[in-house]
SENU-118682 format. One record per atom (N, C-alpha, C): y, x, z; residue in three letters. Coordinates in steps of 0.1 Angstrom, whole numbers, padded with zeros to 4 digits, always signed. Atoms other than C-alpha are relative to their C-alpha. Example, Ala and Ser with C-alpha at 12.3 -4.5 7.8 and 13.67 -1.06 7.14 Angstrom:
-0012+0009+0000Ala
-0045+0123+0078Ala
+0012+0009+0000Ala
-0011-0009+0000Ser
-0011+0137+0071Ser
+0011-0008+0008Ser
***
This chain:
-0010+0010-0002Unk
+1011+1052+0817Unk
+0014+0007-0001Unk
-0013-0006+0001Unk
+1047+1059+0807Unk
+0008-0001+0013Unk
-0009+0001-0012Unk
+1075+1064+0833Unk
+0005-0014+0002Unk
-0005+0013-0004Unk
+1084+1032+0851Unk
+0014+0000+0005Unk
-0013-0001-0006Unk
+1117+1045+0864Unk
+0010-0007-0010Unk
-0010+0006+0007Unk
+1145+1022+0852Unk
-0005-0010-0010Unk
+0006+0009+0010Unk
+1122+1000+0831Unk
+0003-0015+0005Unk
-0002+0014-0003Unk
+1128+0962+0829Unk
-0013-0006+0006Unk
+0012+0006-0005Unk
+1104+0940+0849Unk
-0010-0005-0010Unk
+0009+0005+0010Unk
+1089+0924+0818Unk
-0007+0012-0006Unk
+0006-0012+0006Unk
+1082+0959+0803Unk
-0010+0006+0010Unk
+0010-0005-0010Unk
+1066+0970+0836Unk
-0012-0008+0001Unk
+0011+0009-0001Unk
+1044+0940+0837Unk
-0009+0001-0012Unk
+0008-0002+0012Unk
+1033+0946+0801Unk
-0007+0013+0001Unk
+0007-0012-0002Unk
+1025+0982+0809Unk
-0012-0002+0010Unk
+0011+0002-0009Unk
+1004+0970+0838Unk
-0011-0008-0007Unk
+0011+0007+0008Unk
+0985+0945+0815Unk
-0008+0010-0009Unk
+0006-0009+0009Unk
+0978+0973+0791Unk
-0009+0010+0008Unk
+0008-0009-0009Unk
+0966+0996+0819Unk
-0013-0007+0005Unk
+0011+0007-0005Unk
+0944+0969+0833Unk
-0011-0002-0010Unk
+0010+0001+0010Unk
+0926+0966+0800Unk
-0009+0012+0000Unk
+0007-0012+0000Unk
+0916+1002+0803Unk
-0007+0003+0014Unk
+0005-0003-0014Unk
+0911+1004+0841Unk
+0000-0013+0008Unk
+0000+0012-0008Unk
+0903+0969+0854Unk
-0003+0002+0014Unk
+0002+0001-0015Unk
+0905+0962+0891Unk
+0004+0014+0007Unk
-0005-0012-0006Unk
+0922+0996+0898Unk
+0012-0003+0008Unk
-0012+0003-0008Unk
+0947+0993+0927Unk
+0012+0008-0004Unk
-0011-0010+0001Unk
+0968+1023+0916Unk
+0011-0005-0010Unk
-0010+0005+0009Unk
+0986+1007+0885Unk
+0009-0011+0007Unk
-0007+0010-0007Unk
+0995+0977+0906Unk
+0010+0005+0010Unk
-0009-0006-0010Unk
+1010+0999+0933Unk
+0011+0007-0006Unk
-0011-0008+0007Unk
+1029+1021+0909Unk
+0011-0010-0006Unk
-0010+0010+0006Unk
+1045+0991+0891Unk
+0007-0007+0011Unk
-0006+0006-0011Unk
+1050+0974+0924Unk
+0011+0009+0006Unk
-0010-0009-0006Unk
+1069+1005+0937Unk
+0013+0000-0009Unk
-0012+0000+0009Unk
+1092+1005+0906Unk
+0007-0013+0001Unk
-0006+0014-0001Unk
+1098+0967+0909Unk
+0008-0001+0014Unk
-0006+0001-0013Unk
+1106+0971+0946Unk
+0013+0008+0000Unk
-0012-0009+0001Unk
+1131+0999+0939Unk
+0011-0007-0009Unk
-0010+0006+0009Unk
+1148+0977+0912Unk
+0004-0014+0006Unk
-0004+0012-0007Unk
+1151+0948+0937Unk
-0009-0012-0003Unk
+0010+0011+0003Unk
+1122+0926+0924Unk
-0010-0001+0011Unk
+0009+0000-0012Unk
+1107+0922+0959Unk
-0012-0009-0002Unk
+0011+0010+0001Unk
+1087+0891+0952Unk
-0011+0004-0010Unk
+0009-0005+0009Unk
+1071+0906+0921Unk
-0008+0012+0006Unk
+0007-0011-0006Unk
+1063+0938+0940Unk
-0010-0005+0010Unk
+0009+0006-0010Unk
+1048+0918+0968Unk
-0013-0005-0006Unk
+0012+0006+0007Unk
+1025+0900+0944Unk
-0009+0011-0005Unk
+0009-0011+0005Unk
+1013+0933+0929Unk
-0007+0007+0011Unk
+0006-0007-0012Unk
+1007+0949+0963Unk
-0011-0009+0005Unk
+0010+0009-0005Unk
+0987+0918+0973Unk
-0012+0001-0010Unk
+0011-0001+0010Unk
+0967+0921+0940Unk
-0008+0013+0003Unk
+0007-0013-0003Unk
+0960+0958+0948Unk
-0009-0002+0012Unk
+0008+0002-0013Unk
+0948+0948+0983Unk
-0012-0008-0003Unk
+0012+0008+0004Unk
+0924+0922+0967Unk
-0010+0009-0007Unk
+0009-0009+0007Unk
+0909+0951+0947Unk
-0007+0009+0010Unk
+0005-0010-0010Unk
+0905+0976+0976Unk
+0008-0003+0013Unk
-0006+0004-0013Unk
+0912+0963+1011Unk
+0002+0011+0010Unk
-0001-0010-0010Unk
+0908+0995+1029Unk
+0010+0011-0002Unk
-0010-0011+0003Unk
+0939+1014+1017Unk
+0012-0002+0009Unk
-0012+0001-0008Unk
+0965+1020+1044Unk
+0013+0000-0008Unk
-0013-0001+0007Unk
+0991+1029+1018Unk
+0005-0014-0006Unk
-0004+0013+0005Unk
+0991+0994+1003Unk
+0005-0009+0012Unk
-0005+0008-0011Unk
+0996+0979+1038Unk
+0014+0005+0004Unk
-0013-0006-0002Unk
+1026+1003+1042Unk
+0010-0006-0010Unk
-0008+0005+0011Unk
+1039+0991+1009Unk
+0004-0015+0003Unk
-0002+0015-0004Unk
+1035+0954+1020Unk
+0010-0001+0011Unk
-0009+0000-0011Unk
+1053+0963+1052Unk
+0014+0002-0005Unk
-0013-0003+0005Unk
+1082+0978+1033Unk
+0006-0012-0007Unk
-0005+0012+0007Unk
+1085+0948+1010Unk
+0004-0011+0009Unk
-0003+0010-0010Unk
+1084+0925+1040Unk
+0014+0004+0007Unk
-0013-0005-0006Unk
+1113+0946+1055Unk
+0012-0004-0009Unk
-0010+0004+0010Unk
+1133+0941+1023Unk
+0003-0015+0000Unk
-0002+0014-0001Unk
+1128+0904+1027Unk
+0005-0005+0014Unk
-0005+0003-0014Unk
+1139+0906+1064Unk
-0011-0006+0009Unk
+0011+0006-0008Unk
+1104+0896+1077Unk
-0007+0012+0007Unk
+0005-0011-0008Unk
+1097+0922+1104Unk
-0014-0004+0006Unk
+0013+0004-0005Unk
+1068+0901+1118Unk
-0011+0004-0010Unk
+0010-0003+0010Unk
+1049+0904+1086Unk
-0002+0015-0002Unk
+0001-0015+0000Unk
+1058+0941+1084Unk
-0008+0006+0011Unk
+0008-0005-0011Unk
+1044+0947+1118Unk
-0015-0003-0002Unk
+0014+0004+0003Unk
+1012+0929+1108Unk
-0007+0010-0009Unk
+0005-0009+0009Unk
+1007+0952+1079Unk
-0001+0014+0005Unk
+0000-0013-0007Unk
+1016+0983+1099Unk
-0012+0001+0009Unk
+0011+0000-0010Unk
+0990+0973+1125Unk
-0013+0002-0008Unk
+0012-0001+0008Unk
+0964+0970+1097Unk
-0001+0015-0005Unk
+0000-0014+0005Unk
+0974+1004+1083Unk
-0004+0010+0011Unk
+0004-0009-0012Unk
+0971+1020+1118Unk
-0015-0002+0003Unk
+0014+0002-0003Unk
+0937+1004+1122Unk
-0009+0008-0010Unk
+0008-0007+0011Unk
+0925+1019+1089Unk
+0002+0016+0001Unk
-0002-0014-0001Unk
+0941+1053+1095Unk
+0009+0003+0012Unk
-0008-0001-0012Unk
+0953+1057+1131Unk
+0007+0014+0002Unk
-0006-0013-0002Unk
+0962+1094+1129Unk
+0013+0002-0009Unk
-0011-0002+0008Unk
+0988+1090+1102Unk
+0013-0005+0006Unk
-0012+0004-0007Unk
+1023+1090+1117Unk
+0009-0010-0008Unk
-0008+0010+0008Unk
+1037+1069+1088Unk
-0004-0014+0003Unk
+0005+0013-0003Unk
+1017+1040+1102Unk
+0005-0005+0014Unk
-0006+0004-0013Unk
+1036+1040+1135Unk
+0012-0009-0001Unk
-0011+0010+0002Unk
+1059+1011+1139Unk
+0014+0005+0003Unk
-0013-0005-0004Unk
+1088+1029+1156Unk
+0006+0009-0012Unk
-0004-0009+0011Unk
+1090+1056+1129Unk
+0002-0007-0013Unk
-0001+0007+0012Unk
+1085+1032+1101Unk
+0013-0007-0001Unk
-0012+0007+0000Unk
+1114+1010+1111Unk
+0012+0009+0001Unk
-0011-0010+0000Unk
+1136+1040+1119Unk
+0003+0005-0014Unk
-0002-0005+0014Unk
+1130+1054+1084Unk
+0006-0011-0009Unk
-0006+0011+0009Unk
+1137+1020+1068Unk
+0014-0002+0003Unk
-0014+0001-0004Unk
+1169+1016+1087Unk
+0009+0011-0005Unk
-0007-0012+0004Unk
+1180+1051+1079Unk
+0002+0000-0015Unk
-0001+0001+0014Unk
+1173+1046+1042Unk
+0010-0011-0004Unk
-0010+0010+0003Unk
+1193+1014+1042Unk
+0014+0004+0002Unk
-0014-0005-0003Unk
+1223+1031+1058Unk
+0004+0010-0010Unk
-0003-0010+0010Unk
+1221+1059+1033Unk
+0004-0007-0013Unk
-0003+0008+0012Unk
+1220+1034+1004Unk
+0014-0006+0001Unk
-0013+0006-0002Unk
+1250+1016+1018Unk
+0011+0010-0001Unk
-0010-0010+0000Unk
+1269+1048+1023Unk
+0003+0005-0015Unk
-0002-0004+0014Unk
+1263+1059+0987Unk
+0005-0011-0009Unk
-0006+0011+0007Unk
+1271+1025+0973Unk
+0015-0001+0002Unk
-0014+0000-0002Unk
+1304+1026+0990Unk
+0007+0011-0007Unk
-0006-0011+0007Unk
+1311+1060+0975Unk
+0002-0003-0014Unk
+0000+0003+0014Unk
+1302+1048+0941Unk
+0011-0010-0004Unk
-0009+0011+0003Unk
+1324+1017+0943Unk
+0015+0004+0003Unk
-0013-0004-0003Unk
+1355+1037+0954Unk
+0008+0002-0012Unk
***
């Protein structure tokens, strides 16, 4: 799969379709394209791909963390908490699944993004 960084959503979705022909029902392409879409602000498309990935393999804590992150971008902390709880249930030892650390990381990354956006717009 070619690099998804900076690609248009339509191109990303086409790459996903091509990949699914070769590797049907694999969660990884959905997650990779979902990550690129989330970074480009296409939160709803990313959510739908993360949910598709979850339908292929339900026992992956990483996809629940991705769903939690997308929910945060939408301002839905209750849904984020639900997915973090599921990730913790699947992999309790992973500190990335702890609610406090997850939300602190999210807020820190949002503040950093705001800081750099201000510097760029000066």
